Backbone bond lengths (Angstrom), bond angles and torsions (degrees), N, CA, C in turn:
res aa  C-N    CA-C-N  psi(-1)  N-CA   C-N-CA  omega(-1)  CA-C   N-CA-C  phi
1 N - - - 1.453 - - 1.520 112.29 -
2 Q 1.318 117.07 2.71 1.462 119.67 -179.45 1.523 109.76 -75.46
3 R 1.307 116.59 138.27 1.464 121.47 179.22 1.516 109.95 -100.20
4 V 1.317 116.03 159.86 1.464 120.66 -178.60 1.524 110.90 -89.98
5 N 1.330 115.71 167.50 1.465 121.74 172.71 1.518 108.93 -92.03
6 V 1.306 115.96 135.05 1.462 120.84 173.76 1.519 106.64 -92.15
7 T 1.336 116.44 116.99 1.462 121.07 -175.53 1.523 113.04 -108.33
8 G 1.327 117.92 -5.30 1.459 121.33 -179.31 1.514 110.09 -159.42
9 N 1.307 115.42 -166.57 1.463 121.12 179.74 1.529 108.59 -90.76
10 P 1.342 118.44 115.27 1.455 120.36 -178.43 1.537 114.67 -81.41
11 V 1.321 117.71 -4.94 1.463 121.38 -176.26 1.527 110.01 -77.54
12 L 1.321 115.87 126.82 1.464 121.85 175.69 1.524 108.53 -96.06
13 P 1.333 118.74 157.18 1.468 120.59 -177.70 1.529 112.26 -62.53
14 G 1.318 116.05 148.21 1.459 121.87 178.22 1.517 111.17 -76.56
15 G 1.309 116.85 173.88 1.456 121.84 177.91 1.514 113.80 79.14
16 R 1.326 117.49 12.45 1.468 119.65 179.01 1.524 109.51 -79.58
17 S 1.320 116.34 157.95 1.460 120.62 -178.15 1.530 110.75 -67.99
18 F 1.312 115.12 163.68 1.461 122.83 178.90 1.536 110.45 -57.21
19 D 1.324 117.11 -45.08 1.471 121.31 -179.10 1.523 111.95 -68.06
20 D 1.329 117.66 -37.15 1.469 120.26 177.13 1.523 111.54 -64.60
21 Q 1.323 116.37 -38.90 1.465 119.90 178.17 1.518 111.40 -66.76
22 R 1.343 116.96 -37.77 1.470 119.58 178.20 1.523 111.04 -67.44
23 A 1.324 117.39 -37.98 1.467 120.94 -177.71 1.526 111.72 -70.28
24 Q 1.323 117.50 -38.13 1.468 120.84 179.62 1.522 108.18 -153.85
25 Y 1.342 115.77 99.63 1.462 120.57 -176.48 1.523 111.27 -76.72
26 F 1.330 117.73 -34.09 1.458 121.88 176.31 1.518 108.26 -137.13
27 S 1.323 116.11 163.92 1.462 121.43 -177.82 1.529 110.10 -73.98
28 T 1.313 116.58 110.00 1.460 120.91 -178.20 1.525 112.25 -73.73
29 S 1.319 117.30 -17.81 1.468 120.12 179.33 1.529 112.14 -75.60
30 A 1.325 117.44 -5.93 1.468 121.34 -179.76 1.525 112.08 -86.59
31 F 1.343 117.78 7.86 1.458 121.77 -177.91 1.523 110.32 -126.30
32 A 1.323 116.01 148.75 1.472 121.48 179.48 1.527 109.13 -142.98
33 T 1.320 115.45 154.95 1.461 121.15 177.32 1.524 109.14 -74.18
34 P 1.338 118.27 130.53 1.471 119.88 178.51 1.532 110.81 -73.92
35 A 1.315 115.73 166.91 1.463 120.75 178.00 1.522 109.64 -60.47
36 L 1.312 115.54 147.98 1.461 121.81 -177.63 1.534 110.78 -57.40
37 G 1.330 116.21 130.64 1.456 121.65 178.67 1.517 114.60 84.41
38 T 1.330 118.27 5.43 1.470 121.18 178.10 1.524 109.42 -119.63
39 F 1.313 115.37 156.69 1.458 120.47 174.67 1.520 108.35 -89.14
40 G 1.316 115.91 148.20 1.456 120.30 176.46 1.516 111.11 -76.39
41 N 1.329 116.16 174.13 1.461 120.75 -177.07 1.532 113.50 -93.26
42 M 1.327 117.85 1.51 1.460 120.36 179.88 1.520 110.24 -77.72
43 G 1.311 116.52 134.45 1.454 121.33 -179.58 1.522 112.29 -74.26
44 R 1.307 115.13 165.04 1.454 121.29 178.46 1.525 109.48 -72.91
45 N 1.334 117.06 137.67 1.471 124.03 -179.96 1.533 111.76 54.86
46 A 1.323 117.12 40.97 1.462 121.13 -176.46 1.525 113.05 -84.81
47 I 1.322 118.76 -15.56 1.466 121.66 -179.22 1.519 108.83 -104.88
48 Y 1.315 115.18 125.72 1.458 121.65 179.09 1.512 109.32 -107.33
49 G 1.319 115.98 148.86 1.459 121.34 176.38 1.516 110.72 -84.75
50 P 1.315 116.22 -179.43 1.463 120.78 179.82 1.527 111.13 -69.93
51 G 1.295 116.02 157.47 1.455 120.85 178.42 1.518 111.46 -69.38
52 Q 1.295 115.15 164.53 1.457 121.61 -179.69 1.524 109.52 -111.17
53 Y 1.321 116.18 141.60 1.461 123.06 176.51 1.520 106.33 -125.50
54 N 1.317 116.20 110.47 1.454 119.82 -174.82 1.522 109.36 -146.15
55 I 1.325 115.55 130.79 1.453 120.61 176.69 1.525 107.97 -125.90
56 D 1.323 115.83 123.48 1.458 122.58 176.13 1.525 107.91 -106.97
57 L 1.320 116.24 138.79 1.461 121.50 -179.72 1.520 109.88 -129.20
58 S 1.319 115.65 153.00 1.463 119.49 171.91 1.524 109.32 -147.11
59 L 1.319 114.39 142.47 1.459 121.84 175.06 1.517 106.93 -118.85
60 I 1.316 115.89 129.17 1.458 120.73 -177.09 1.530 108.78 -129.67
61 K 1.321 115.54 130.77 1.470 121.82 177.85 1.516 107.68 -124.20
62 T 1.321 116.42 123.24 1.459 122.10 179.13 1.525 108.60 -110.49
63 T 1.348 115.44 128.22 1.458 121.13 -177.58 1.528 109.57 -127.83
64 K 1.306 116.03 133.82 1.465 120.84 177.55 1.526 107.77 -80.15
65 V 1.342 116.51 122.20 1.457 121.59 -178.12 1.531 110.17 -94.24
66 T 1.305 116.40 -51.13 1.466 122.07 175.26 1.523 107.22 -129.60
67 E 1.323 114.88 -172.50 1.456 118.44 179.84 1.527 111.68 -64.23
68 R 1.363 116.50 -33.06 1.469 120.87 -178.67 1.522 113.26 -101.37
69 A 1.313 118.51 -28.40 1.471 121.61 -170.57 1.523 111.94 -99.88
70 T 1.316 114.00 140.93 1.463 122.12 176.04 1.528 108.07 -126.52
71 L 1.314 116.68 139.61 1.463 122.44 178.46 1.523 108.48 -109.66
72 E 1.319 115.28 127.26 1.460 120.47 -179.70 1.524 109.36 -114.76
73 F 1.347 116.24 123.33 1.462 122.38 172.84 1.515 107.71 -102.25
74 R 1.335 115.91 141.19 1.458 120.33 -175.58 1.530 109.28 -140.40
75 W 1.347 116.01 133.08 1.475 122.35 174.03 1.519 106.12 -127.82
76 E 1.334 116.70 119.84 1.464 121.65 -176.88 1.520 110.14 -120.84
77 L 1.327 115.78 138.80 1.462 122.78 177.94 1.520 108.25 -123.92
78 F 1.312 116.10 126.91 1.463 122.38 175.75 1.519 107.04 -109.37
79 N 1.339 117.33 130.52 1.465 123.20 -170.24 1.529 108.11 57.72
80 A 1.312 116.02 56.83 1.464 123.82 -170.05 1.522 113.88 -55.33
81 F 1.320 118.47 -35.82 1.460 120.65 -177.46 1.520 112.26 -96.46
82 N 1.332 116.85 10.05 1.468 123.55 174.89 1.528 112.01 53.90
83 H 1.315 115.94 45.55 1.462 121.79 179.93 1.528 109.51 -83.65
84 A 1.324 116.96 128.25 1.466 121.17 179.58 1.529 109.06 -80.79
85 N 1.318 117.19 114.87 1.462 122.85 177.08 1.521 109.04 -99.10
86 L 1.326 115.90 132.00 1.454 120.19 178.06 1.519 110.66 -71.57
87 S 1.331 116.87 142.02 1.465 121.59 174.63 1.520 109.07 -78.64
88 N 1.325 117.60 -177.23 1.462 121.19 179.08 1.524 111.09 -73.69
89 P 1.335 117.79 149.07 1.461 120.66 179.38 1.529 111.74 -73.55
90 N 1.318 115.81 159.25 1.461 121.80 175.41 1.525 107.89 -73.18
91 V 1.326 117.46 125.66 1.465 121.23 -177.24 1.530 112.11 -115.11
92 T 1.334 117.78 15.93 1.460 121.57 176.46 1.519 107.60 -82.18
93 F 1.335 117.15 111.47 1.462 122.24 -171.02 1.527 113.11 -60.26
94 N 1.316 118.49 -38.17 1.470 121.40 -177.32 1.519 113.21 -81.18
95 S 1.308 118.52 -4.13 1.454 122.69 -177.46 1.527 111.08 -79.56
96 S 1.320 115.44 147.48 1.473 119.18 175.50 1.523 110.77 -71.82
97 A 1.326 117.87 -15.59 1.466 122.69 179.23 1.526 112.11 -96.71
98 F 1.321 118.59 14.01 1.469 122.80 -178.51 1.525 110.20 -56.36
99 G 1.338 116.19 124.95 1.461 121.77 178.90 1.512 114.41 86.32
100 R 1.322 117.96 -3.27 1.463 122.02 -176.57 1.523 110.24 -100.68
101 I 1.322 115.73 148.42 1.461 122.09 176.12 1.523 106.97 -106.55
102 D 1.327 115.84 120.99 1.462 119.88 -173.73 1.524 114.51 -104.73
103 S 1.331 118.32 -0.67 1.460 118.54 -178.45 1.524 110.80 -150.71
104 V 1.311 114.60 163.27 1.460 122.22 175.22 1.523 107.72 -125.33
105 T 1.327 116.03 165.59 1.460 120.05 -179.42 1.524 110.59 -74.13
106 G 1.303 115.53 172.75 1.455 122.21 -173.24 1.516 114.98 -68.05
107 P 1.331 115.32 169.25 1.463 121.90 -178.36 1.526 111.46 -81.33
108 R 1.315 114.94 -176.69 1.457 120.88 175.60 1.523 108.77 -64.90
109 I 1.321 116.13 139.53 1.466 121.89 177.09 1.522 107.22 -126.52
110 M 1.339 116.57 131.50 1.458 121.61 177.85 1.518 108.96 -120.87
111 Q 1.308 115.83 146.67 1.457 119.61 173.51 1.520 109.66 -143.23
112 L 1.311 114.18 144.41 1.459 122.39 177.50 1.514 108.58 -113.08
113 G 1.306 116.26 148.32 1.464 119.52 178.50 1.502 111.20 -153.41
114 A 1.314 113.96 155.41 1.462 121.75 175.21 1.518 107.77 -138.93
115 K 1.324 115.63 143.01 1.459 119.42 -177.43 1.535 108.55 -144.66
116 I 1.321 114.73 134.93 1.463 120.48 175.10 1.529 107.35 -100.53
117 I 1.326 115.36 125.89 1.461 121.95 -177.92 1.525 108.45 -112.76
118 F 1.334 116.28 124.91 1.468 121.15 178.59 1.488 110.37 -101.70
């Protein structure tokens, strides 16, 4: 539960490539181990991950089959444009992966459905 000391500015310049952001999302040299038995000066939940870009779409067609029954066709797309979103960076200070992003969010998912409504 011990927190680290922030000794500099951990923000790296924007406009870096996707691979550069995965390799080092924030400046790891801006952190130091606090003195033994003391808490560091970094606040709780002070590091945020990258933003998410996600568009979900659905197309729905409803058709009257009989006087009482209606048929609904549905096509749904999750992450419709298949955009790779970076996950949160590793924030464990003693880890060799500190500051690195090791995964991305899932791919596009599509589902089809049909439903009869009485």
